[in-house]
BALOBA-1460 file (C-alpha; in Angstrom, 3 decimals):
// residues 319
<rec num="1" residu="x" x="-27.795" y="4.631" z="37.750"/>
<rec num="2" residu="x" x="-25.419" y="7.343" z="39.263"/>
<rec num="3" residu="x" x="-22.052" y="5.189" z="38.433"/>
<rec num="4" residu="x" x="-23.327" y="4.872" z="34.994"/>
<rec num="5" residu="x" x="-24.771" y="8.358" z="34.481"/>
<rec num="6" residu="x" x="-21.215" y="9.575" z="35.371"/>
<rec num="7" residu="x" x="-19.414" y="7.134" z="32.926"/>
<rec num="8" residu="x" x="-22.028" y="8.533" z="30.144"/>
<rec num="9" residu="x" x="-20.833" y="11.909" z="31.005"/>
<rec num="10" residu="x" x="-16.953" y="11.047" z="30.921"/>
<rec num="11" residu="x" x="-17.723" y="9.161" z="27.234"/>
<rec num="12" residu="x" x="-19.294" y="12.204" z="26.163"/>
<rec num="13" residu="x" x="-16.683" y="14.983" z="27.410"/>
<rec num="14" residu="x" x="-13.631" y="13.205" z="26.306"/>
<rec num="15" residu="x" x="-15.730" y="12.727" z="22.738"/>
<rec num="16" residu="x" x="-16.251" y="16.539" z="22.547"/>
<rec num="17" residu="x" x="-12.167" y="16.927" z="23.516"/>
<rec num="18" residu="x" x="-11.729" y="14.322" z="21.028"/>
<rec num="19" residu="x" x="-13.617" y="16.487" z="18.410"/>
<rec num="20" residu="x" x="-12.797" y="19.715" z="18.832"/>
<rec num="21" residu="x" x="-9.022" y="19.530" z="20.558"/>
<rec num="22" residu="x" x="-7.911" y="16.820" z="17.921"/>
<rec num="23" residu="x" x="-4.483" y="16.394" z="18.143"/>
<rec num="24" residu="x" x="-3.895" y="17.678" z="21.569"/>
<rec num="25" residu="x" x="-1.195" y="14.330" z="22.240"/>
<rec num="26" residu="x" x="0.890" y="11.700" z="20.312"/>
<rec num="27" residu="x" x="-0.684" y="10.106" z="16.930"/>
<rec num="28" residu="x" x="-0.468" y="6.626" z="16.210"/>
<rec num="29" residu="x" x="-0.195" y="5.824" z="12.626"/>
<rec num="30" residu="x" x="0.331" y="2.131" z="12.180"/>
<rec num="31" residu="x" x="2.429" y="1.345" z="8.973"/>
<rec num="32" residu="x" x="1.247" y="-3.009" z="8.058"/>
<rec num="33" residu="x" x="4.207" y="-3.362" z="6.508"/>
<rec num="34" residu="x" x="8.233" y="-3.380" z="8.039"/>
<rec num="35" residu="x" x="10.237" y="-0.125" z="7.590"/>
<rec num="36" residu="x" x="11.504" y="0.733" z="4.228"/>
<rec num="37" residu="x" x="9.291" y="-0.037" z="2.061"/>
<rec num="38" residu="x" x="6.788" y="2.156" z="0.287"/>
<rec num="39" residu="x" x="3.784" y="2.499" z="3.057"/>
<rec num="40" residu="x" x="6.597" y="3.575" z="5.458"/>
<rec num="41" residu="x" x="8.350" y="5.767" z="3.495"/>
<rec num="42" residu="x" x="5.296" y="7.923" z="2.292"/>
<rec num="43" residu="x" x="3.626" y="7.275" z="5.794"/>
<rec num="44" residu="x" x="6.646" y="9.000" z="7.009"/>
<rec num="45" residu="x" x="6.371" y="11.895" z="4.355"/>
<rec num="46" residu="x" x="3.107" y="12.509" z="5.691"/>
<rec num="47" residu="x" x="3.769" y="12.111" z="9.355"/>
<rec num="48" residu="x" x="6.491" y="15.011" z="9.358"/>
<rec num="49" residu="x" x="3.809" y="17.152" z="7.608"/>
<rec num="50" residu="x" x="1.322" y="16.222" z="9.924"/>
<rec num="51" residu="x" x="3.573" y="16.963" z="12.879"/>
<rec num="52" residu="x" x="4.472" y="20.449" z="11.423"/>
<rec num="53" residu="x" x="0.891" y="21.590" z="10.565"/>
<rec num="54" residu="x" x="-0.559" y="20.473" z="14.692"/>
<rec num="55" residu="x" x="2.610" y="20.690" z="16.648"/>
<rec num="56" residu="x" x="1.662" y="17.109" z="17.957"/>
<rec num="57" residu="x" x="4.202" y="13.882" z="16.988"/>
<rec num="58" residu="x" x="2.431" y="11.641" z="14.686"/>
<rec num="59" residu="x" x="4.660" y="8.638" z="15.089"/>
<rec num="60" residu="x" x="5.174" y="5.839" z="12.715"/>
<rec num="61" residu="x" x="4.796" y="2.338" z="14.199"/>
<rec num="62" residu="x" x="5.342" y="-0.573" z="12.272"/>
<rec num="63" residu="x" x="3.210" y="-3.586" z="12.417"/>
<rec num="64" residu="x" x="3.443" y="-6.305" z="9.381"/>
<rec num="65" residu="x" x="1.802" y="-9.261" z="8.981"/>
<rec num="66" residu="x" x="-0.383" y="-11.481" z="7.059"/>
<rec num="67" residu="x" x="-0.415" y="-9.473" z="4.194"/>
<rec num="68" residu="x" x="-0.852" y="-6.547" z="6.568"/>
<rec num="69" residu="x" x="-3.944" y="-7.655" z="8.334"/>
<rec num="70" residu="x" x="-1.800" y="-7.694" z="11.660"/>
<rec num="71" residu="x" x="-1.833" y="-4.062" z="11.529"/>
<rec num="72" residu="x" x="-5.126" y="-2.874" z="10.588"/>
<rec num="73" residu="x" x="-6.727" y="-5.209" z="13.348"/>
<rec num="74" residu="x" x="-4.946" y="-3.046" z="15.360"/>
<rec num="75" residu="x" x="-6.438" y="0.262" z="13.887"/>
<rec num="76" residu="x" x="-10.185" y="-1.311" z="13.917"/>
<rec num="77" residu="x" x="-9.968" y="-2.725" z="17.485"/>
<rec num="78" residu="x" x="-8.027" y="0.253" z="19.087"/>
<rec num="79" residu="x" x="-10.152" y="2.899" z="20.899"/>
<rec num="80" residu="x" x="-11.806" y="5.529" z="17.905"/>
<rec num="81" residu="x" x="-10.400" y="8.564" z="19.780"/>
<rec num="82" residu="x" x="-8.580" y="9.300" z="16.538"/>
<rec num="83" residu="x" x="-5.064" y="8.981" z="18.083"/>
<rec num="84" residu="x" x="-4.702" y="5.452" z="16.219"/>
<rec num="85" residu="x" x="-4.710" y="6.046" z="12.509"/>
<rec num="86" residu="x" x="-3.744" y="3.215" z="9.763"/>
<rec num="87" residu="x" x="-1.857" y="3.494" z="6.873"/>
<rec num="88" residu="x" x="-4.408" y="0.887" z="4.881"/>
<rec num="89" residu="x" x="-3.605" y="-0.603" z="1.072"/>
<rec num="90" residu="x" x="-4.948" y="-1.666" z="-1.617"/>
<rec num="91" residu="x" x="-4.732" y="-5.127" z="-0.113"/>
<rec num="92" residu="x" x="-6.597" y="-4.295" z="3.248"/>
<rec num="93" residu="x" x="-9.886" y="-2.718" z="1.844"/>
<rec num="94" residu="x" x="-10.120" y="-4.815" z="-1.396"/>
<rec num="95" residu="x" x="-7.938" y="-7.767" z="-1.754"/>
<rec num="96" residu="x" x="-7.235" y="-9.760" z="1.449"/>
<rec num="97" residu="x" x="-10.719" y="-10.674" z="1.886"/>
<rec num="98" residu="x" x="-10.739" y="-13.023" z="-0.922"/>
<rec num="99" residu="x" x="-7.741" y="-14.439" z="0.142"/>
<rec num="100" residu="x" x="-8.015" y="-15.238" z="3.555"/>
<rec num="101" residu="x" x="-10.498" y="-17.352" z="5.318"/>
<rec num="102" residu="x" x="-10.763" y="-15.809" z="8.660"/>
<rec num="103" residu="x" x="-10.051" y="-11.690" z="8.753"/>
<rec num="104" residu="x" x="-9.654" y="-10.179" z="11.794"/>
<rec num="105" residu="x" x="-11.521" y="-7.080" z="10.751"/>
<rec num="106" residu="x" x="-14.390" y="-6.403" z="7.972"/>
<rec num="107" residu="x" x="-13.091" y="-3.877" z="5.665"/>
<rec num="108" residu="x" x="-16.573" y="-2.377" z="5.111"/>
<rec num="109" residu="x" x="-18.169" y="-2.313" z="8.374"/>
<rec num="110" residu="x" x="-14.534" y="-1.784" z="11.007"/>
<rec num="111" residu="x" x="-13.000" y="0.737" z="9.571"/>
<rec num="112" residu="x" x="-13.866" y="4.483" z="7.842"/>
<rec num="113" residu="x" x="-11.161" y="6.285" z="5.279"/>
<rec num="114" residu="x" x="-10.600" y="9.719" z="6.003"/>
<rec num="115" residu="x" x="-8.828" y="10.243" z="3.107"/>
<rec num="116" residu="x" x="-6.785" y="8.722" z="0.485"/>
<rec num="117" residu="x" x="-3.320" y="9.138" z="0.635"/>
<rec num="118" residu="x" x="-1.317" y="7.989" z="-2.533"/>
<rec num="119" residu="x" x="-1.534" y="6.079" z="-5.662"/>
<rec num="120" residu="x" x="1.873" y="4.318" z="-7.803"/>
<rec num="121" residu="x" x="2.553" y="1.861" z="-10.444"/>
<rec num="122" residu="x" x="4.330" y="-1.533" z="-9.509"/>
<rec num="123" residu="x" x="7.371" y="-2.211" z="-11.390"/>
<rec num="124" residu="x" x="8.739" y="-5.334" z="-13.244"/>
<rec num="125" residu="x" x="12.549" y="-5.468" z="-11.785"/>
<rec num="126" residu="x" x="15.428" y="-7.280" z="-12.163"/>
<rec num="127" residu="x" x="18.573" y="-7.770" z="-10.872"/>
<rec num="128" residu="x" x="20.782" y="-6.090" z="-12.885"/>
<rec num="129" residu="x" x="23.796" y="-8.464" z="-12.116"/>
<rec num="130" residu="x" x="21.988" y="-11.602" z="-12.056"/>
<rec num="131" residu="x" x="19.148" y="-11.538" z="-14.688"/>
<rec num="132" residu="x" x="20.367" y="-9.928" z="-18.022"/>
<rec num="133" residu="x" x="17.498" y="-9.647" z="-19.489"/>
<rec num="134" residu="x" x="16.774" y="-6.100" z="-20.594"/>
<rec num="135" residu="x" x="13.293" y="-5.923" z="-21.873"/>
<rec num="136" residu="x" x="10.219" y="-7.972" z="-20.889"/>
<rec num="137" residu="x" x="10.443" y="-10.137" z="-23.840"/>
<rec num="138" residu="x" x="13.690" y="-11.223" z="-23.298"/>
<rec num="139" residu="x" x="12.739" y="-11.853" z="-20.037"/>
<rec num="140" residu="x" x="10.355" y="-14.270" z="-21.201"/>
<rec num="141" residu="x" x="13.047" y="-15.900" z="-23.204"/>
<rec num="142" residu="x" x="15.875" y="-16.046" z="-20.452"/>
<rec num="143" residu="x" x="13.005" y="-17.148" z="-17.963"/>
<rec num="144" residu="x" x="11.695" y="-20.161" z="-20.296"/>
<rec num="145" residu="x" x="15.897" y="-21.590" z="-20.860"/>
<rec num="146" residu="x" x="16.491" y="-21.276" z="-16.956"/>
<rec num="147" residu="x" x="13.073" y="-23.396" z="-15.975"/>
<rec num="148" residu="x" x="11.803" y="-22.859" z="-12.503"/>
<rec num="149" residu="x" x="11.673" y="-19.103" z="-10.872"/>
<rec num="150" residu="x" x="10.835" y="-17.527" z="-7.954"/>
<rec num="151" residu="x" x="9.535" y="-13.842" z="-7.468"/>
<rec num="152" residu="x" x="9.214" y="-11.975" z="-4.326"/>
<rec num="153" residu="x" x="6.756" y="-9.775" z="-3.136"/>
<rec num="154" residu="x" x="5.774" y="-8.306" z="0.243"/>
<rec num="155" residu="x" x="2.971" y="-10.460" z="1.393"/>
<rec num="156" residu="x" x="0.129" y="-12.765" z="0.368"/>
<rec num="157" residu="x" x="-2.714" y="-11.426" z="-1.509"/>
<rec num="158" residu="x" x="-1.020" y="-7.683" z="-2.143"/>
<rec num="159" residu="x" x="-1.412" y="-6.416" z="-5.680"/>
<rec num="160" residu="x" x="3.064" y="-7.316" z="-6.464"/>
<rec num="161" residu="x" x="1.638" y="-10.618" z="-5.695"/>
<rec num="162" residu="x" x="-1.319" y="-11.099" z="-7.621"/>
<rec num="163" residu="x" x="1.126" y="-8.847" z="-10.601"/>
<rec num="164" residu="x" x="3.846" y="-11.689" z="-10.140"/>
<rec num="165" residu="x" x="1.135" y="-14.788" z="-10.538"/>
<rec num="166" residu="x" x="-0.773" y="-13.243" z="-13.750"/>
<rec num="167" residu="x" x="2.349" y="-12.071" z="-15.456"/>
<rec num="168" residu="x" x="3.410" y="-16.116" z="-15.351"/>
<rec num="169" residu="x" x="0.246" y="-17.469" z="-15.909"/>
<rec num="170" residu="x" x="-0.052" y="-15.257" z="-18.841"/>
<rec num="171" residu="x" x="3.818" y="-15.545" z="-20.117"/>
<rec num="172" residu="x" x="3.402" y="-19.259" z="-19.309"/>
<rec num="173" residu="x" x="6.560" y="-19.165" z="-17.072"/>
<rec num="174" residu="x" x="6.821" y="-21.707" z="-14.031"/>
<rec num="175" residu="x" x="7.336" y="-19.467" z="-11.028"/>
<rec num="176" residu="x" x="7.195" y="-19.726" z="-7.664"/>
<rec num="177" residu="x" x="5.835" y="-16.957" z="-5.398"/>
<rec num="178" residu="x" x="7.828" y="-16.204" z="-2.312"/>
<rec num="179" residu="x" x="6.347" y="-13.966" z="0.039"/>
<rec num="180" residu="x" x="8.034" y="-11.822" z="2.393"/>
<rec num="181" residu="x" x="7.068" y="-9.565" z="5.024"/>
<rec num="182" residu="x" x="8.093" y="-6.361" z="2.841"/>
<rec num="183" residu="x" x="10.129" y="-5.146" z="0.345"/>
<rec num="184" residu="x" x="13.266" y="-4.498" z="2.436"/>
<rec num="185" residu="x" x="13.668" y="-8.158" z="3.009"/>
<rec num="186" residu="x" x="12.792" y="-9.216" z="-0.981"/>
<rec num="187" residu="x" x="15.600" y="-6.859" z="-2.314"/>
<rec num="188" residu="x" x="18.243" y="-8.580" z="-0.719"/>
<rec num="189" residu="x" x="17.214" y="-11.576" z="-1.914"/>
<rec num="190" residu="x" x="17.003" y="-10.369" z="-5.059"/>
<rec num="191" residu="x" x="20.262" y="-9.054" z="-5.146"/>
<rec num="192" residu="x" x="21.653" y="-12.542" z="-3.851"/>
<rec num="193" residu="x" x="20.105" y="-13.690" z="-6.733"/>
<rec num="194" residu="x" x="17.872" y="-16.466" z="-5.120"/>
<rec num="195" residu="x" x="14.794" y="-14.582" z="-6.546"/>
<rec num="196" residu="x" x="14.601" y="-13.139" z="-10.049"/>
<rec num="197" residu="x" x="11.869" y="-10.710" z="-9.897"/>
<rec num="198" residu="x" x="9.685" y="-8.582" z="-8.714"/>
<rec num="199" residu="x" x="6.229" y="-6.600" z="-10.403"/>
<rec num="200" residu="x" x="6.909" y="-4.544" z="-7.079"/>
<rec num="201" residu="x" x="5.869" y="-0.992" z="-5.550"/>
<rec num="202" residu="x" x="7.975" y="1.504" z="-7.712"/>
<rec num="203" residu="x" x="8.203" y="3.423" z="-4.593"/>
<rec num="204" residu="x" x="10.244" y="0.600" z="-2.427"/>
<rec num="205" residu="x" x="13.116" y="0.282" z="-5.513"/>
<rec num="206" residu="x" x="13.169" y="3.325" z="-7.309"/>
<rec num="207" residu="x" x="16.488" y="4.190" z="-5.605"/>
<rec num="208" residu="x" x="17.818" y="0.535" z="-6.054"/>
<rec num="209" residu="x" x="16.729" y="1.659" z="-10.032"/>
<rec num="210" residu="x" x="18.151" y="4.705" z="-10.071"/>
<rec num="211" residu="x" x="21.594" y="3.330" z="-8.447"/>
<rec num="212" residu="x" x="22.138" y="0.625" z="-11.543"/>
<rec num="213" residu="x" x="21.420" y="-2.576" z="-8.887"/>
<rec num="214" residu="x" x="17.855" y="-2.996" z="-10.317"/>
<rec num="215" residu="x" x="16.726" y="-2.722" z="-13.770"/>
<rec num="216" residu="x" x="13.350" y="-1.266" z="-14.726"/>
<rec num="217" residu="x" x="11.679" y="-3.773" z="-17.205"/>
<rec num="218" residu="x" x="8.220" y="-2.102" z="-17.292"/>
<rec num="219" residu="x" x="6.063" y="-0.339" z="-15.158"/>
<rec num="220" residu="x" x="2.246" y="-0.959" z="-14.257"/>
<rec num="221" residu="x" x="0.606" y="2.556" z="-14.652"/>
<rec num="222" residu="x" x="-1.328" y="3.230" z="-18.104"/>
<rec num="223" residu="x" x="1.406" y="5.804" z="-19.080"/>
<rec num="224" residu="x" x="4.875" y="6.329" z="-18.726"/>
<rec num="225" residu="x" x="5.659" y="7.237" z="-15.238"/>
<rec num="226" residu="x" x="6.920" y="10.654" z="-14.914"/>
<rec num="227" residu="x" x="10.197" y="9.775" z="-12.983"/>
<rec num="228" residu="x" x="11.156" y="7.257" z="-15.554"/>
<rec num="229" residu="x" x="10.383" y="7.986" z="-18.828"/>
<rec num="230" residu="x" x="12.523" y="5.811" z="-20.404"/>
<rec num="231" residu="x" x="10.748" y="2.498" z="-18.907"/>
<rec num="232" residu="x" x="7.990" y="1.231" z="-21.126"/>
<rec num="233" residu="x" x="4.662" y="0.180" z="-19.782"/>
<rec num="234" residu="x" x="3.494" y="-3.334" z="-19.201"/>
<rec num="235" residu="x" x="1.374" y="-2.611" z="-22.565"/>
<rec num="236" residu="x" x="4.185" y="-1.309" z="-24.708"/>
<rec num="237" residu="x" x="6.689" y="-4.185" z="-23.236"/>
<rec num="238" residu="x" x="4.182" y="-6.916" z="-25.207"/>
<rec num="239" residu="x" x="1.709" y="-7.847" z="-22.014"/>
<rec num="240" residu="x" x="-2.074" y="-5.751" z="-22.506"/>
<rec num="241" residu="x" x="-4.310" y="-5.638" z="-20.172"/>
<rec num="242" residu="x" x="-1.794" y="-5.099" z="-17.335"/>
<rec num="243" residu="x" x="-2.825" y="-1.923" z="-15.720"/>
<rec num="244" residu="x" x="-2.343" y="-1.612" z="-12.000"/>
<rec num="245" residu="x" x="-1.805" y="0.659" z="-9.318"/>
<rec num="246" residu="x" x="-1.226" y="0.744" z="-5.492"/>
<rec num="247" residu="x" x="-2.889" y="3.473" z="-3.387"/>
<rec num="248" residu="x" x="-3.803" y="3.648" z="0.597"/>
<rec num="249" residu="x" x="-5.935" y="5.763" z="2.404"/>
<rec num="250" residu="x" x="-5.778" y="6.871" z="6.015"/>
<rec num="251" residu="x" x="-8.234" y="4.813" z="8.043"/>
<rec num="252" residu="x" x="-9.891" y="4.794" z="11.705"/>
<rec num="253" residu="x" x="-12.293" y="2.821" z="13.637"/>
<rec num="254" residu="x" x="-15.401" y="2.677" z="12.275"/>
<rec num="255" residu="x" x="-16.983" y="4.605" z="15.155"/>
<rec num="256" residu="x" x="-14.375" y="7.386" z="15.372"/>
<rec num="257" residu="x" x="-16.382" y="10.709" z="15.453"/>
<rec num="258" residu="x" x="-16.952" y="12.348" z="11.998"/>
<rec num="259" residu="x" x="-15.383" y="15.553" z="13.109"/>
<rec num="260" residu="x" x="-12.530" y="13.960" z="13.863"/>
<rec num="261" residu="x" x="-12.465" y="11.830" z="10.196"/>
<rec num="262" residu="x" x="-13.221" y="15.206" z="8.689"/>
<rec num="263" residu="x" x="-10.181" y="16.825" z="10.250"/>
<rec num="264" residu="x" x="-7.478" y="14.145" z="9.327"/>
<rec num="265" residu="x" x="-9.445" y="14.322" z="5.879"/>
<rec num="266" residu="x" x="-9.027" y="18.250" z="5.506"/>
<rec num="267" residu="x" x="-5.343" y="18.134" z="6.449"/>
<rec num="268" residu="x" x="-4.775" y="15.637" z="3.564"/>
<rec num="269" residu="x" x="-6.355" y="18.004" z="1.590"/>
<rec num="270" residu="x" x="-4.126" y="20.442" z="2.453"/>
<rec num="271" residu="x" x="-0.837" y="18.563" z="2.312"/>
<rec num="272" residu="x" x="-1.792" y="17.454" z="-1.437"/>
<rec num="273" residu="x" x="-2.297" y="20.656" z="-2.698"/>
<rec num="274" residu="x" x="1.978" y="21.521" z="-1.866"/>
<rec num="275" residu="x" x="4.113" y="21.265" z="-4.447"/>
<rec num="276" residu="x" x="6.850" y="20.681" z="-2.421"/>
<rec num="277" residu="x" x="5.245" y="17.600" z="-1.050"/>
<rec num="278" residu="x" x="4.385" y="16.588" z="-4.522"/>
<rec num="279" residu="x" x="7.493" y="16.517" z="-5.994"/>
<rec num="280" residu="x" x="8.590" y="14.602" z="-2.891"/>
<rec num="281" residu="x" x="6.001" y="12.086" z="-3.386"/>
<rec num="282" residu="x" x="7.370" y="11.695" z="-7.383"/>
<rec num="283" residu="x" x="10.643" y="11.249" z="-6.364"/>
<rec num="284" residu="x" x="10.125" y="8.772" z="-3.939"/>
<rec num="285" residu="x" x="7.863" y="6.883" z="-7.020"/>
<rec num="286" residu="x" x="3.902" y="8.135" z="-6.001"/>
<rec num="287" residu="x" x="1.517" y="10.549" z="-6.194"/>
<rec num="288" residu="x" x="-0.046" y="12.301" z="-3.382"/>
<rec num="289" residu="x" x="-3.856" y="11.756" z="-3.449"/>
<rec num="290" residu="x" x="-6.392" y="13.097" z="-1.639"/>
<rec num="291" residu="x" x="-10.087" y="12.658" z="-1.117"/>
<rec num="292" residu="x" x="-13.421" y="13.231" z="1.167"/>
<rec num="293" residu="x" x="-14.355" y="9.790" z="2.981"/>
<rec num="294" residu="x" x="-17.036" y="9.255" z="0.771"/>
<rec num="295" residu="x" x="-14.965" y="9.557" z="-2.230"/>
<rec num="296" residu="x" x="-12.441" y="7.105" z="-0.505"/>
<rec num="297" residu="x" x="-15.272" y="4.535" z="0.274"/>
<rec num="298" residu="x" x="-17.055" y="4.929" z="-3.276"/>
<rec num="299" residu="x" x="-13.456" y="4.621" z="-4.732"/>
<rec num="300" residu="x" x="-13.006" y="1.153" z="-2.694"/>
<rec num="301" residu="x" x="-16.053" y="-0.377" z="-3.480"/>
<rec num="302" residu="x" x="-15.242" y="-0.515" z="-7.520"/>
<rec num="303" residu="x" x="-11.754" y="-1.682" z="-6.487"/>
<rec num="304" residu="x" x="-13.378" y="-4.475" z="-4.419"/>
<rec num="305" residu="x" x="-15.250" y="-5.698" z="-7.446"/>
<rec num="306" residu="x" x="-12.249" y="-5.594" z="-9.840"/>
<rec num="307" residu="x" x="-10.113" y="-7.554" z="-7.368"/>
<rec num="308" residu="x" x="-11.824" y="-10.052" z="-6.533"/>
<rec num="309" residu="x" x="-12.512" y="-11.012" z="-10.193"/>
<rec num="310" residu="x" x="-8.174" y="-10.424" z="-10.874"/>
<rec num="311" residu="x" x="-8.197" y="-13.086" z="-7.906"/>
<rec num="312" residu="x" x="-10.037" y="-15.650" z="-9.109"/>
<rec num="313" residu="x" x="-8.451" y="-15.157" z="-12.498"/>
<rec num="314" residu="x" x="-5.324" y="-16.089" z="-10.702"/>
<rec num="315" residu="x" x="-6.489" y="-19.106" z="-9.605"/>
<rec num="316" residu="x" x="-5.719" y="-18.248" z="-5.910"/>
<rec num="317" residu="x" x="-8.085" y="-19.609" z="-3.097"/>
<rec num="318" residu="x" x="-8.621" y="-19.080" z="0.513"/>
<rec num="319" residu="x" x="-5.936" y="-19.757" z="2.746"/>
């Protein structure tokens, strides 16, 4: 009994320290994709700001695999003390559960979003050296002449994967999905001509588009993106009902004390209000966001219902 009481006292004391003094040491931010992709790039900007705000290291740890499920599972099974944060994306909240027969976590039960962090459109891109098309319509003509195509994505169940499937089905193209661990692997395959197109996160491709190595044919946002004013939306390019935005949130294990969750949420609110950070995100191809945990949860619930229908429409079945 005494040992049990002592253990309980230690847990209470540890919880109190976590609630009042967080963070008093290094915090891991697990990015469930490889270095160099949009999630990694944007999470590093936020980690830098959090480091400056709290005077503690916020260290990025890349844990890719299984559509990001490996990294997020590492978050949900970690000690709920605020020192392991996950950069979860739309796939972890609203898509993967409809594409994987076995999930290592329950997105509604095992994690709590502290705040939304960003959103960004996908961009329809081709390698300038290998694909002559300068519009979506020209691409469809070229693709049908070529026959079988390959399209890349950062993994099964990601919004780029589903975007590619939907585009191919609506356009009547014979396109094979080639999943990679992240954009950092997709890009070389496109530049070498082994992959014909991608409808992937803008943040991963913006520098290559600006350099001319990649050609942007359309963006999947409802309106043209501020940093690519000459690139049409998918609707303007003739593909209706194709508004897809990827979004992300910082998540913690569900049992994390609420004061820690709120502290991280408040930090994101402060960071998102900084005009300098807003500009950095736009240059990187994204729009910074913040929210309360409840707002993020409500948004995720709506997205989950929407993407369940999209997965059904795509014809994909759980694997």
